[in-house]
C-alpha positions, 0 to 999 in steps of 0.5 A: 487544498488537501495534501497528498503524502504516500507511505510505503510498506515492505512487504513480503511474498510479492514477486511476480506480476500475478502476486501484484494482480492479486495483491492489488486487487484484495487493497482496493477492495478495502481503500475506499472504506480507509481514505486510502488512494493509490497503490503500486508495488515496486518488486525490489528482486528480493523476497520483498517488494515496496507498496507505495499507498498514496493518501490525504496527508488527514488519513492516517493509514493502518497497517493492520488492515494493509495485512489483513487485506494482503493476507485474504489475497494470498501468502503476504504480509507487510513486514515494515511500514514508513507512514507519510514518506513523501510528499506528493503536493496540494491538490484542488 
């Protein structure tokens, strides 16, 4: 069984449902190649949103890759990262 964990990225520029859709599409385009799974945004009501990405514990997400994908989608940037911040339990 593999452990699923999540990491959190604070992202600037994602403020609306339209921003979320654009940003997620750009992320999904790169996720399989980098061993990443589900992603979701939590819009916080200020200038930053939280991006939560689930992945296997054996995968180390590269914030630069996430940032590049977001920048291709619009004026979105990773401004901070918290890797492996949450354990979601084993899969199997």
